[in-house]
N, C-alpha and C positions, 0 to 999 in steps of 0.2 A: 760139275767141275769142282775140284778140291780147293779148299782155302789155301792161300799161299802161306808158306812158312817164313816167319821173320827171324833173322839171325844177324849177328855182327858180320860185317864184310871181312874178307881175307884178301891177301895179295892176289890169290888166284882169280878173284872177281874183277880185278882192275880193268882188263880189256873190255869186258861186257859193260861194266859201269860207265867207263868213259865213252863207249859206243852209244849207250842210252843218252848220256848227257849231250854228246855231240849232235845226235839226231834231233834232240829237243832244242838245240840252239843255246844250251846252258854252258857257262864257262868251265873250262878245264883247269884254268890257272889255280894253283894251290891245292889241287887234288893229290894227296900223298899216294905214292906207289903202294904203300901197305894198307891204304884205305882206313887208317886210324880214324875213329869217330863216325864211320859209316855203318849204317844198318841196311840190309837188303831184304827184298821179298823174293822168294823162290817158289815156283810152282812146277811140279813134275820135272825137277832138275834144271829148269830154265830160270834165269834171273829176269824178273819182270818189273823190278822197281828198286829205288835206292833213295836214301836221304842221309845227310850228315849233320853232326853237331860239332862245331869248333868251340872250345872253351877259352875264355879270356878272363881269368880271375873269377869273379862271382857272376859273370855274364856269359851268355852263349850266343853263337851265330848259327842259325839253321841255314843250311845251304844244300844245293844239289838235289832238291826234291824232284824226282822224275819217276814216271811210270811208262812202261812200254805202251805205245799208242793202241795196240790191239787189246790191251788189258784195262784201259781207262774206263771209268764209270762203274767199276766193280768193287770199290771200297779199298783198293790196295793203297792208294795215296793217303787216305784217311788213317788206315792202320799204321802206315809208316810214320806219319806225323805224330800220332798218339804214342808210338813206341819211342820216338826221339824226345818227346816231352817227358816220358817216363825216365829216360836217361838223364835229362836235365834235372828232374826231381831227385834222382839218385845222387847226383853231384851237388845237390843243394844250391842250384843256381838261383840268382836273384831275378834275372830276366833273360828272355831269349829274343833275339832280333833276327830279322831277315830282310832281304832285298828281293823285290819282284818286279818284273816288267809285264807279267801276264796274269798273275793270280791274285790280285788285290781283293777281288770279290770272294775268293775261296777261303782265305785264311781266317777271316773273322769267326767262322764256326769253331775254331780251335782257341779262341780267346785273343787273337792278335788284332791290334788296332794300329792305325797309321800314326807315325811320329815323325818329327823333323830330324834330319841328319844331325843337326847341331845338338840334339838331345841324346844322342847315342854316346855311350862311354868311349873315351879316347882309345882304349885298348881294342875295342871292336872296330872303331873307325880306322885304326891302323892296320887291320887285317887286309890281306891281299884282295879278298872279295870286295871290300869297300873301296880300297885305293885304286884298283886296276880292273878287276874282272867284270864288275857290273857297271853299266852306264850311269852317268849322273842323273839321268831321267828316271832311274828305278825308284819305285816306292819303297820307303823304309817302314817296316812294321815291327811291333814289339808286343810280347806277352809277358806280363808280370807273373812270376812263379812264386808260390807260397813256400817259404822255408819251413822245413820240418824241424821240430824241436827248437 
């Protein structure tokens, strides 16, 4: 099986990305039609995963990390997370936050640790993801990013 190709998402990917998110029970609120900030994984012309980074000043919010159930366990999710962290570095973000109800044990391998909601910058807390899309019971995690230069 060939390795998936990672690339920025385009508006043509919208239906497949939202289908993957919906099937995984992840929120669709705030997913832009043009998929700005999204990266996708594609194998043999099939979209098999996606992840997004929303920027809020010097901080980012990782959201919508999803892999097709038939493709899980093959490293696609890890490749997507590494790619989105590269994007965060390219934008010289100070920190990246995320909310999860199911993957708290998975994200520490990428440098994420649990934090309190109150410790999240106001701009990130004001995001649709924080305000409405994710339940109050979701775990908040953060990864400090090193600024370059």
